[in-house]
C-alpha positions in Angstrom: -32.0 5.4 -11.4 -32.6 9.2 -11.8 -32.5 11.7 -9.0 -36.0 12.6 -10.3 -37.2 9.1 -9.4 -38.3 7.9 -6.0 -35.3 7.3 -3.8 -35.1 4.1 -1.7 -35.2 4.8 2.0 -34.5 2.9 5.2 -37.0 2.6 8.0 -36.0 5.8 9.6 -36.4 7.9 6.5 -32.7 8.0 5.6 -31.4 7.1 2.1 -30.7 3.5 1.6 -27.4 4.2 -0.1 -25.9 1.7 -2.6 -22.2 1.6 -1.8 -19.4 0.0 -3.9 -16.0 -0.8 -2.3 -13.1 -1.4 -4.7 -10.7 -3.8 -3.2 -10.8 -6.3 -0.3 -7.5 -5.5 1.2 -7.1 -3.9 4.7 -8.8 -0.7 3.5 -11.7 -2.4 1.9 -12.2 -4.7 4.9 -12.1 -1.9 7.4 -14.6 0.1 5.3 -16.9 -2.9 5.0 -16.7 -3.6 8.8 -17.4 -0.1 9.8 -20.3 0.3 7.4 -21.9 -2.8 8.9 -21.3 -1.6 12.4 -23.0 1.7 11.4 -26.1 0.0 10.0 -25.2 0.1 6.3 -25.8 -3.3 4.6 -26.4 -2.3 1.0 -22.8 -2.5 -0.2 -20.7 -4.7 -2.4 -16.9 -5.3 -2.2 -15.4 -5.8 -5.7 -12.1 -7.7 -5.6 -9.9 -8.8 -8.5 -8.4 -11.7 -6.5 -10.2 -14.8 -5.3 -9.9 -13.9 -1.7 -9.6 -11.0 0.8 -6.3 -9.5 1.9 -5.2 -7.2 -0.9 -1.5 -6.9 -1.1 -1.2 -9.7 1.5 -3.2 -12.0 -0.8 -1.2 -11.2 -3.9 2.3 -10.9 -2.5 3.4 -14.4 -1.4 7.1 -14.4 -2.3 9.4 -16.2 0.1 10.1 -14.1 3.2 7.3 -11.6 2.6 6.8 -9.7 5.9 5.5 -6.5 7.3 8.0 -3.7 8.3 5.7 -2.4 11.0 5.3 -4.5 14.2 2.3 -6.8 14.1 0.5 -5.4 17.1 0.3 -1.9 15.4 -0.2 -3.4 11.9 -3.7 -4.6 12.9 -7.1 -3.1 13.5 -7.7 -1.4 16.8 -11.1 -3.0 17.1 -9.7 -6.6 16.5 -6.7 -7.2 18.7 -4.8 -10.4 17.6 -3.3 -12.3 20.5 -1.9 -15.1 18.3 1.0 -13.3 16.5 4.0 -15.6 16.6 6.7 -12.9 16.2 7.1 -9.1 16.4 7.1 -8.6 12.6 4.5 -11.0 11.1 5.1 -12.7 7.8 2.6 -12.8 5.0 0.7 -16.1 5.9 -0.1 -14.8 9.4 -1.2 -11.4 8.1 -3.4 -12.9 5.5 -4.9 -15.3 8.0 -5.6 -12.3 10.3 -7.4 -10.5 7.4 -9.4 -13.6 6.5 -10.4 -13.9 10.2 -11.6 -10.3 10.3 -13.6 -10.7 7.1 -15.3 -13.8 8.5 -15.9 -12.6 12.0 -17.5 -9.3 10.9 -19.7 -10.8 8.2 -18.0 -9.2 5.2 -17.7 -12.2 3.0 -21.3 -12.3 1.8 -20.8 -8.8 0.5 -17.7 -9.7 -1.6 -17.6 -10.4 -5.3 -14.3 -12.0 -6.2 -12.3 -12.6 -9.4 -13.7 -9.6 -11.3 -11.5 -6.5 -11.2 -13.0 -3.0 -11.6 -11.6 -1.5 -14.8 -13.6 1.8 -14.8 -15.8 4.1 -12.8 -18.0 6.7 -14.4 -20.1 9.4 -12.7 -23.5 10.3 -14.2 -24.5 13.9 -13.5 -28.1 13.3 -14.4 -28.7 10.4 -12.0 -26.0 11.3 -9.4 -24.7 7.7 -9.5 -21.5 5.9 -10.3 -21.3 3.0 -12.8 -18.5 0.6 -12.2 -17.5 -1.7 -15.0 -15.5 -4.9 -14.3 -13.2 -7.1 -16.4 -16.1 -9.5 -17.1 -18.2 -6.6 -18.6 -20.5 -6.5 -15.6 -21.8 -3.2 -14.4 -22.5 -2.1 -10.8 -24.5 1.1 -10.1 -23.7 2.8 -6.8 -24.5 6.0 -5.0 -21.2 6.0 -3.2 -17.8 4.5 -4.1 -15.0 3.8 -1.7 -11.7 3.1 -3.4 -9.4 0.9 -1.4 -6.9 0.4 -4.2 -4.2 2.1 -2.2 -0.5 2.4 -3.4 0.3 -1.2 -4.2 -2.1 -2.2 -6.9 -0.4 -1.6 -10.2 2.4 -4.1 -11.0 4.4 -2.8 -14.0 7.1 -4.7 -15.8 10.5 -2.9 -15.8 11.4 -1.1 -19.0 14.4 -3.3 -19.9 15.2 -4.1 -23.5 14.6 -7.7 -24.5 12.5 -8.5 -21.4 10.1 -10.6 -23.4 12.9 -12.6 -25.1 14.0 -14.5 -22.1 13.4 -18.2 -22.7 13.5 -19.3 -19.0 11.0 -18.8 -16.3 10.1 -15.2 -15.3 8.5 -14.4 -12.0 7.5 -11.0 -10.6 7.9 -10.9 -6.9 4.3 -9.5 -6.5 2.9 -12.5 -8.3 5.1 -15.4 -7.0 4.7 -18.8 -8.6 5.1 -21.4 -5.8 4.6 -24.3 -8.3 8.0 -23.5 -9.8 10.8 -25.2 -7.9 14.0 -23.1 -7.6 16.0 -25.9 -6.1 19.5 -26.0 -7.7 18.7 -23.5 -10.4 20.7 -20.5 -11.4 18.5 -17.5 -10.6 18.8 -13.8 -11.3 17.0 -11.2 -9.1 16.6 -7.8 -10.7 16.1 -5.2 -8.0 17.5 -4.7 -4.5 14.7 -2.8 -2.6 11.9 -4.0 -0.3 10.8 -7.3 -1.9 14.4 -8.3 -2.9 15.7 -7.6 0.6 13.1 -10.1 2.0 13.2 -12.8 -0.7 17.0 -12.9 -1.5 18.0 -14.5 1.9 15.3 -17.1 1.5 15.9 -18.3 -2.0 19.7 -18.2 -1.5 19.3 -21.2 0.7 17.9 -23.4 -2.1 19.2 -22.1 -5.4 22.4 -23.4 -7.0 23.6 -19.9 -8.0 22.0 -16.5 -7.3 22.9 -13.2 -9.1 21.4 -10.1 -7.6 21.3 -7.1 -9.9 21.6 -3.9 -7.9 21.1 -0.5 -9.3 21.3 1.5 -6.0 22.5 0.3 -2.6 19.9 0.7 0.1 19.9 1.2 3.8 18.9 -2.1 5.4 18.6 -1.9 9.2 18.2 -4.8 11.6 15.0 -5.4 13.5 14.1 -7.1 16.8 12.2 -10.0 15.4 12.9 -13.1 17.6 9.8 -15.3 17.6 7.7 -15.2 20.7 8.4 -18.1 23.1 5.7 -20.6 24.0 5.4 -18.9 27.4 5.1 -15.4 25.9 2.4 -16.6 23.4 0.5 -18.4 26.2 0.6 -15.2 28.3 -0.6 -13.0 25.4 -3.5 -15.3 24.6 -4.5 -15.6 28.3 -4.3 -11.8 28.8 -5.1 -9.7 25.7 -4.2 -6.5 27.7 -0.6 -7.4 27.1 -1.1 -7.0 23.4 -3.1 -3.8 23.8 -0.4 -2.3 26.0 2.3 -3.3 23.5 0.2 -1.7 20.7 -0.2 1.5 22.7 3.6 1.5 23.3 4.4 1.1 19.7 1.9 3.8 18.6 3.7 6.2 21.0 7.1 5.3 19.6 6.1 5.6 16.0 3.9 8.7 16.5 6.5 10.7 18.4 9.6 9.3 16.6 9.2 11.0 13.2 12.9 10.2 12.5 12.8 11.8 9.1 12.4 15.2 10.7 15.1 14.7 13.3 18.7 15.0 12.1 20.1 13.5 15.3 17.8 10.5 14.9 18.6 10.2 11.2 22.3 10.1 12.0 21.7 7.4 14.6 19.8 5.3 12.0 22.7 5.7 9.5 25.1 4.6 12.2 23.0 1.5 12.9 23.0 0.8 9.1 26.7 1.1 8.8 27.2 -1.3 11.7 24.8 -3.8 10.0 27.0 -3.6 6.9 30.0 -4.9 8.9 28.5 -8.3 8.6 29.7 -8.4 5.0 33.2 -9.9 5.2 34.5 -8.8 1.8 35.5 -5.1 2.0 35.0 -4.5 -1.7 31.6 -6.1 -1.6 30.7 -4.2 1.5 31.5 -0.9 -0.3 29.1 -1.8 -3.2 26.4 -2.5 -0.6 26.9 0.8 1.2 24.3 3.5 0.3 25.5 6.9 -0.9 22.2 8.7 -0.1 21.0 9.7 3.3 18.7 7.4 5.3 15.0 8.2 4.6 15.6 9.4 1.0 14.4 6.0 -0.2 12.0 3.8 1.6 13.7 2.5 4.8 14.3 -1.3 4.7 14.6 -3.8 7.6 16.1 -7.3 7.6 18.5 -9.3 9.8 20.0 -11.6 7.2 20.2 -9.6 4.0 23.8 -8.6 4.3 25.1 -11.9 5.6 23.6 -13.6 2.6 26.3 -12.0 0.5 28.9 -14.0 2.4 27.6 -17.2 0.7 29.6 -18.6 -2.1 26.6 -19.1 -4.3 25.5 -15.4 -4.2 26.9 -12.7 -6.5 26.1 -9.0 -6.3 26.1 -7.4 -9.7 26.4 -3.6 -9.8 27.1 -3.2 -13.5 24.1 -1.7 -15.3 21.9 -4.0 -17.3 22.2 -3.5 -21.1 19.5 -5.9 -22.1 17.8 -9.2 -21.4 18.8 -12.0 -23.8 17.1 -15.3 -24.5 19.4 -17.0 -22.0 19.9 -14.4 -19.3 21.0 -10.9 -18.5 23.7 -9.0 -20.4 25.4 -6.1 -18.5 27.2 -3.1 -19.9 30.6 -4.7 -19.2 29.8 -7.4 -21.8 29.2 -10.1 -19.3 26.1 -12.3 -20.0 24.9 -14.3 -16.9 22.9 -17.3 -18.1 20.1 -18.4 -15.8 17.1 -20.7 -15.5 14.8 -18.2 -13.7 14.6 -14.5 -13.6 12.9 -12.8 -10.7 11.6 -9.2 -11.2 11.7 -7.6 -7.7 10.8 -4.3 -9.2 7.9 -3.2 -7.1 4.8 -1.2 -7.9 3.7 2.0 -9.6 3.1 3.6 -6.2 2.0 7.1 -7.4 -1.0 6.1 -9.5 -3.6 5.5 -6.8 -7.2 5.5 -8.3 -5.8 6.5 -11.7 -4.7 2.9 -12.0 -8.2 2.4 -13.4 -10.3 4.7 -15.7 -12.3 7.2 -13.6 -14.6 9.9 -15.0 -16.2 12.5 -12.8 -18.4 15.5 -13.1 -18.8 17.0 -16.6 -16.7 14.1 -18.0 -13.6 15.1 -16.1 -11.0 12.3 -16.5 -8.9 11.7 -13.4 -5.7 11.6 -15.5 -6.4 15.2 -16.5 -7.4 16.2 -12.9 -4.2 14.7 -11.7 -1.9 15.9 -14.5 0.6 17.2 -11.9 0.2 14.1 -9.7 -2.4 12.6 -7.5 -4.1 15.2 -5.3 -6.8 14.9 -2.7 -8.3 16.6 0.3 -7.2 14.8 3.5 -6.0 12.2 1.0 -9.6 11.0 0.8 -11.7 13.1 -1.6 -10.7 14.9 -4.8 -12.5 17.7 -6.5 -14.8 16.9 -9.4 -15.5 13.3 -8.2 -18.6 13.4 -6.0 -19.4 10.7 -3.4 -16.0 9.1 -4.0 -13.7 8.4 -1.0 -10.2 7.0 -1.2 -8.4 4.9 1.4 -4.5 5.0 1.5 -4.9 7.8 -1.0 -2.4 10.6 -2.0 -0.1 11.8 0.8 -1.3 9.5 3.5 1.8 7.2 3.8 3.5 7.4 7.2 3.4 5.5 10.5 1.1 2.4 10.5 -1.0 2.5 7.4 -3.7 0.3 9.2 -4.1 3.0 11.8 -4.2 5.7 9.1 -6.8 3.7 7.2 -9.0 3.6 10.3 -9.0 7.4 10.5 -9.8 7.6 6.8 -12.7 5.2 7.0 -14.2 7.2 9.9 -13.9 10.4 7.9 -15.5 8.8 4.8 -18.2 7.3 7.0 -19.1 10.7 8.4 -19.8 11.9 4.9 -21.8 8.8 4.0 -23.9 9.2 7.2 -24.6 12.8 6.2 -25.6 11.7 2.6 -28.0 9.3 4.2 -29.4 11.4 7.0 -29.8 14.7 5.0 -30.9 12.9 1.9 -28.2 14.5 -0.2 -27.7 13.5 -3.8 -24.0 14.2 -3.7 -21.1 15.8 -1.9 -17.9 17.0 -3.6 -14.9 18.8 -2.1 -14.3 22.3 -3.6 -11.1 22.9 -5.5 -9.9 25.9 -3.4 -9.8 24.2 0.0 -8.3 21.1 -1.6 -5.6 23.2 -3.1 -5.0 25.0 0.2 -4.8 21.7 2.1 -2.3 20.3 -0.4 -0.1 23.5 -0.3 0.0 22.9 3.5 1.0 19.3 3.0 3.7 20.2 0.5 5.1 22.8 2.8 5.4 20.1 5.5 7.1 17.8 3.0 9.5 20.6 2.0 10.8 20.7 5.6 11.8 17.0 5.6 15.3 17.0 4.1 15.7 13.3 3.2 12.5 13.3 1.1 13.8 16.2 -0.9 17.1 14.8 -1.8 15.9 13.7 -5.2 17.0 10.1 -5.0 13.6 8.5 -4.9 11.0 7.8 -7.6 9.0 5.8 -5.1 7.6 9.0 -3.6 7.3 11.2 -6.7 4.9 11.6 -9.6 6.3 12.1 -13.0 6.0 15.9 -12.4 8.4 15.5 -9.5 5.9 16.3 -6.8 5.9 14.0 -3.8 2.4 12.4 -3.8 2.8 9.5 -1.4 4.1 10.9 1.9 2.3 12.4 4.9 4.8 14.8 6.6 3.2 14.8 10.1 2.4 12.2 12.7 -0.6 9.9 12.9 -2.2 12.0 15.7 -2.1 15.1 13.5 -3.9 13.2 10.7 -6.5 12.0 13.2 -7.1 15.5 14.4 -7.4 16.8 10.8 -10.0 14.2 9.9 -11.9 14.3 13.2 -14.7 16.4 11.8 -16.1 17.5 8.4 -15.6 21.2 7.5 -18.9 21.6 5.6 -17.7 24.9 4.1 -15.1 22.9 2.1 -17.7 20.9 0.3 -20.4 21.4 -2.3 -23.6 19.4 -1.8 -26.8 18.8 -3.8 -30.0 17.7 -2.3 -32.4 15.1 -3.7 -35.6 16.5 -5.0 -38.5 16.4 -2.6 -40.8 13.4 -2.9 
């Protein structure tokens, strides 16, 4: 469709925008729900998996759970009174996401099992063309990317990885058909997914070797399941859950522990006390972090350290030299033979939308636009890529991401409503205000000592710039995105009919 051709309109004269949403995780679902609530029905959700849920659909490893309390890790417009514990596990979160998709009529808009591989903007027609793995093409006036941080699952760069003759499982793509009972298993990695799955599989395997490159802070959490009486009360009176959500929001929003040296010291004290559960002093020393709390992603678990008191669990801190056909060879010459190797090595968290091919105005490639790392205005729009809105985009990670996503969706929706009401062909953030905004964000990041201690690739692009973290609280982000600064954007109008 060319901008010179007649443009479809709704009954009130507004543009009937064709909208494509990439991903059916929490961001994609929130966007779809809010679009429907605002009267937009001409949209498609393109999802690589066979169901909704995003990271909660794909990540199904044993013990997979959220590290934000359930009441806050849920949509403000859909309070869930059936959580069974403070920190929900993956099956409950996935069930909640599926419930939201069904209740709010999103499923008929979803196209499953066909991942988007590229998105190309056409200057002449002012449209996006999305291509999927099947070769299908979708034309859209507006694209909402809900890829987020946890979409690219790379294999670790370890010599001989493909030579292993046993079973290899990545934690992000767990194989529940494979029985670990009685096996000798090696887990490579000791961060977020390993901390959750190691205590679970240690109960069933014959022997477990955990290969740790860096010791992490792992703090306890208050996670006793709700009693039958508590659950009955919460379901009978949803205001109990709402009040708890408000309380948690206040705690998280005002805490900002990374900025507070006193609070940081308190967290490290809690972490050291948790380590006292390890009975072997030598082993405890190997599990003790040497970096400050907050320099790496904070982790929470109640049984991780006690797992190392089991006779069938070994912590390996010697560096891996290579993978052999039978197991893992470390630099000390010790080869540990195993039946199954688990790669708990996480995601490429700094790619965002560049995880797929994206081409904007004048043929601008997003890899070139982001050669110093992912950059966006409000974490949502990036210069040179019109009518494109990102959710859980660059420098938006802090607090409850579900809450942050709601603010981002509202901001994107305000732009979409303007495109429709004013019959604009496109809107694109200007480079100068985007650069000013990111300078302000980076100034805030520079004031947070743990994030600048250079111990974390999780936060940093290859250039060294921190592209994941939001240095302020959620309320500040809400205020920043409460209204559109029209001076920060270029727009083009559709030709008159």
